[in-house]
C-alpha positions in Angstrom: 15.4 -47.7 -16.2 17.5 -50.8 -15.8 17.3 -52.8 -12.5 20.0 -52.3 -9.7 21.8 -55.5 -9.5 24.8 -57.0 -7.9 26.9 -55.3 -10.6 26.0 -51.9 -9.6 27.0 -52.3 -6.1 29.8 -54.9 -5.8 31.4 -53.7 -3.0 28.3 -54.1 -0.7 28.3 -58.0 -1.4 31.7 -58.3 0.6 32.3 -57.9 4.3 34.6 -55.4 5.9 33.0 -52.2 4.7 32.8 -49.4 7.2 30.3 -46.9 6.0 28.2 -46.1 2.9 28.1 -42.5 2.1 27.2 -39.9 -0.6 23.2 -39.9 0.4 22.6 -39.7 4.0 23.4 -35.6 4.3 21.0 -33.8 6.5 18.4 -31.4 4.7 16.8 -28.0 5.4 13.2 -28.2 6.9 10.3 -27.7 4.6 10.7 -24.2 3.3 7.9 -24.0 0.5 5.2 -23.0 3.3 6.8 -19.9 4.0 6.3 -19.0 0.2 2.7 -20.1 -0.1 -0.7 -20.5 1.7 -0.8 -24.4 1.4 -4.3 -26.0 0.7 -5.5 -29.2 0.1 -7.2 -30.1 -3.1 -9.7 -33.0 -4.3 -10.3 -31.7 -7.8 -8.6 -32.2 -11.2 -7.8 -28.4 -11.0 -8.8 -25.3 -8.9 -9.9 -21.8 -10.1 -10.0 -18.5 -8.2 -12.2 -15.8 -9.9 -12.0 -12.3 -9.0 -15.0 -10.3 -8.3 -14.2 -6.4 -8.0 -16.1 -3.9 -5.4 -17.6 -0.8 -6.5 -15.9 2.2 -6.8 -16.1 5.7 -5.4 -19.5 6.8 -4.4 -20.8 9.9 -6.6 -22.6 12.9 -5.2 -26.7 12.9 -5.3 -27.9 16.2 -6.5 -31.0 17.2 -4.6 -34.0 15.6 -6.6 -31.9 13.3 -8.9 -31.9 9.5 -8.9 -29.5 7.4 -7.3 -26.5 6.3 -9.7 -26.3 2.3 -9.7 -22.7 0.3 -10.0 -22.3 -2.7 -11.6 -19.7 -5.4 -11.5 -18.2 -7.8 -13.7 -16.1 -10.9 -13.6 -12.4 -10.2 -13.2 -9.1 -12.1 -13.5 -9.6 -16.0 -13.7 -6.6 -18.0 -12.2 -6.5 -21.9 -12.4 -4.5 -24.2 -10.7 -3.8 -27.2 -12.7 -2.2 -30.2 -10.6 0.8 -32.0 -12.0 1.8 -35.3 -11.1 5.4 -36.5 -9.9 6.6 -39.8 -9.8 9.7 -41.8 -9.7 11.2 -45.0 -8.3 14.0 -47.8 -8.9 13.9 -51.7 -9.5 16.3 -54.0 -7.3 17.2 -57.5 -8.6 16.2 -60.5 -6.6 20.0 -61.3 -6.4 21.0 -57.7 -5.4 18.3 -57.7 -2.5 19.6 -60.9 -1.1 23.1 -60.7 -1.3 23.6 -56.9 -0.1 25.2 -57.4 3.3 24.7 -53.6 4.2 21.2 -52.7 3.5 20.5 -52.3 7.2 23.7 -49.8 7.7 23.1 -47.9 4.5 20.3 -45.5 4.3 17.6 -47.3 2.5 17.0 -46.5 -1.0 13.4 -45.7 -0.4 14.5 -43.0 1.9 16.7 -41.5 -0.7 13.6 -41.7 -3.2 11.5 -39.9 -0.6 14.3 -37.1 -0.4 14.6 -36.8 -4.0 10.7 -36.1 -4.0 10.9 -33.4 -1.0 13.8 -31.6 -2.9 11.8 -31.8 -6.2 9.0 -30.2 -4.7 11.1 -27.2 -3.1 12.7 -26.5 -6.6 9.4 -26.3 -8.5 7.9 -24.2 -5.9 10.7 -21.7 -5.5 11.1 -21.4 -9.3 7.4 -19.5 -9.2 9.5 -16.6 -7.4 12.6 -17.4 -9.5 10.7 -17.1 -12.5 8.7 -14.0 -11.4 10.2 -11.7 -14.1 10.6 -14.1 -16.8 8.5 -13.5 -20.0 6.1 -16.5 -20.4 5.6 -17.6 -16.8 2.3 -15.2 -16.5 -0.3 -15.2 -13.8 -4.3 -14.9 -14.4 -3.7 -11.3 -15.8 -1.7 -12.1 -18.6 1.4 -10.4 -17.2 4.5 -12.2 -15.1 4.0 -12.0 -11.0 6.5 -9.3 -10.3 5.2 -6.4 -12.7 4.6 -2.7 -12.9 1.8 -3.4 -15.5 -0.9 -5.5 -13.5 -3.9 -4.5 -15.5 -7.1 -3.0 -13.4 -10.1 -1.0 -13.7 -7.7 2.0 -12.3 -5.1 1.3 -15.0 -1.7 -0.7 -14.4 -0.7 -1.3 -11.2 2.7 -2.3 -9.7 3.8 -5.1 -7.0 7.9 -4.0 -7.6 9.8 -1.2 -6.8 10.0 1.3 -10.3 13.5 1.1 -10.1 15.3 -2.1 -9.1 17.1 -1.8 -6.1 19.4 -4.0 -4.1 18.8 -5.1 -0.4 19.2 -2.2 1.9 17.4 -0.2 4.5 16.2 2.4 2.1 14.6 -0.2 -0.4 13.1 -2.1 2.1 11.5 0.9 3.6 10.4 2.0 -0.2 8.9 -1.4 -0.7 7.0 -1.3 2.6 5.4 2.3 1.5 4.4 0.9 -1.6 2.3 -2.2 0.3 0.9 0.5 2.8 -0.5 2.3 -0.5 -1.8 -0.6 -2.1 -5.3 -0.4 -4.0 -7.8 -2.5 -5.2 -8.8 -3.0 -8.9 -10.9 0.0 -8.5 -8.2 2.2 -7.3 -9.4 2.3 -3.7 -7.0 2.1 -0.9 -6.8 -1.4 1.1 -5.2 -2.3 4.2 -2.3 -4.5 3.1 0.7 -5.4 5.4 4.1 -6.9 5.5 3.5 -10.7 6.5 6.8 -12.1 6.0 10.3 -11.1 4.2 11.9 -14.0 1.7 15.5 -13.7 1.1 18.3 -16.0 -0.9 21.2 -17.3 1.7 23.5 -14.5 0.2 21.4 -11.4 1.9 21.3 -13.6 5.6 23.9 -11.3 7.3 22.7 -8.2 5.2 19.2 -8.7 6.3 20.4 -9.4 10.1 22.4 -6.1 10.1 19.7 -4.0 8.5 16.7 -5.5 10.6 18.1 -5.9 14.3 20.2 -2.9 14.5 18.8 -0.5 17.1 20.0 2.5 15.2 20.3 3.1 11.5 22.7 0.6 9.9 26.0 1.5 8.1 25.2 5.3 9.4 26.7 7.7 11.6 23.5 9.3 12.0 22.1 8.9 15.7 18.8 7.7 14.3 16.4 5.0 15.2 16.1 2.2 13.0 12.5 2.8 11.7 12.1 -0.9 10.4 13.0 -2.4 13.6 11.2 0.0 16.1 7.8 -0.2 13.8 8.0 -4.0 13.6 7.2 -3.4 9.8 8.8 -6.7 9.0 7.4 -9.3 11.4 9.5 -12.5 10.0 12.4 -13.4 8.1 12.9 -16.6 6.1 15.6 -17.8 4.0 14.9 -19.9 1.3 17.8 -21.9 -0.3 16.3 -22.7 -3.5 16.2 -19.2 -4.7 18.8 -18.5 -7.6 18.8 -14.8 -7.7 21.4 -13.7 -5.2 19.7 -9.8 -5.1 16.1 -10.8 -5.2 13.9 -10.4 -2.1 10.6 -10.4 -1.6 7.6 -9.5 0.8 4.7 -11.8 1.4 1.6 -9.4 2.5 -1.6 -10.8 4.1 -3.8 -10.5 1.0 -6.1 -13.2 1.5 -5.6 -14.9 -1.9 -2.1 -14.2 -2.9 0.8 -16.9 -3.0 -1.2 -20.2 -3.2 -0.1 -23.9 -3.2 -2.4 -26.9 -3.6 -1.4 -30.4 -2.6 -4.1 -32.7 -4.7 -2.3 -36.1 -3.6 0.2 -36.3 -0.7 3.3 -38.3 -1.2 2.8 -42.1 -1.7 5.4 -44.8 -1.7 4.7 -48.5 -2.5 6.7 -51.6 -3.3 5.8 -54.8 -5.4 7.4 -57.5 -6.9 7.4 -58.8 -10.7 6.4 -62.2 -11.2 8.4 -63.1 -14.3 11.7 -61.6 -12.9 11.6 -61.6 -9.3 12.8 -58.1 -9.4 11.3 -55.6 -6.8 9.8 -52.3 -7.8 9.6 -49.2 -5.7 7.8 -46.1 -6.7 6.4 -42.8 -5.2 3.8 -40.5 -6.3 2.5 -37.2 -5.5 0.5 -34.3 -7.4 0.5 -30.7 -6.5 0.5 -27.1 -8.0 1.4 -23.5 -7.1 1.2 -20.1 -8.1 -0.9 -17.0 -7.3 -4.4 -15.3 -7.9 -3.9 -12.0 -6.5 -0.9 -10.6 -7.1 -0.8 -8.0 -4.0 0.1 -11.0 -2.2 3.9 -10.1 -2.9 6.1 -7.6 -3.5 9.6 -7.7 -4.8 12.6 -5.2 -5.4 12.9 -5.8 -8.9 15.8 -8.0 -8.4 18.5 -5.6 -7.7 20.2 -2.4 -9.3 
C-alpha cells in the first residue's frame, strides 16, 4: 500500500472547506452477538467434543443379567482462530499540512469501522453459507441440512420442504424444534430463543407475530405464536444476503459459537527513514457451530 500524501487530499491543504464527508455514516449496533454465543479464548484453537448419552433402557427378564451400555466419542468441532489486520500510512508532510484533520472523522476511527463491518460480514456469512456445499461442520454436512448423522439415523434442522416466511412455516419450525432428539433418538427439551431475519422480512414478521388474531385471515382465531410466546425475541441482521431465509436460534447449550481470541488492537508508529506515520489494527476470532440443534431454518424459501 502506498502512503497517503499531500497529493491524495489536496483540498484539505487549503482553507475554506466546510465539511469532509463520505465516511462519517452512522452504523447499526453490533449484530453478531445475536447470532452466536460469544466466548473468549486463550488458545491457538478451541475444540468441542460430543459424548453421546445412553439409549433406551431394555427390559430385564427375571433372573437375567443387567444389560450394560457403552459410549464413544462423537462429533469433534474445531474452531481455528483467524487473524485480521489492516492499516494505512501517512506522510509527514500530509500530516503537517492537513488543515482539517480535527474536523474530519479521524482515519483511525475509519479503520476501526472497517474492522467492525468486516467482523459482522464474516460471522453473518456462516449463516449465509448454511446450505452451501463445502462449508461443513464437525459432522461433515452443512449447517442447514436434513441429513445430520446420528446414532438414530439422519436428523434435520430445517423444514423438509423449503417454505417462505409465514405464520404456518414458523409454526412448523417451532413444532420441529420441540420434537428434537439427541443423537440416540431420545427426546430433548429444546426451545426457540430468538428469530433471526433479514431486513426484507421486518414488516412481515411484525404482522405475523404481533397480530392478536391470525394474520391475513378472516377466521376469528387466536394468533397462537403470539399467545404462547413461542418466539421470545426477534432480531434483524443487515448482513444476511438471502431475502427469504429466516433462522431460529434455540437454547441448545453448544450450538452457534464465536470465540474472540484477540480483541481489536490499534497502534501507530513512525518510520525513522521516511518520517511516515503508520497506523494499524489487528484482531483474531473464529465462529461456527458444535451442535447443529442450536439453529433451525426454513430451507431458505420455496
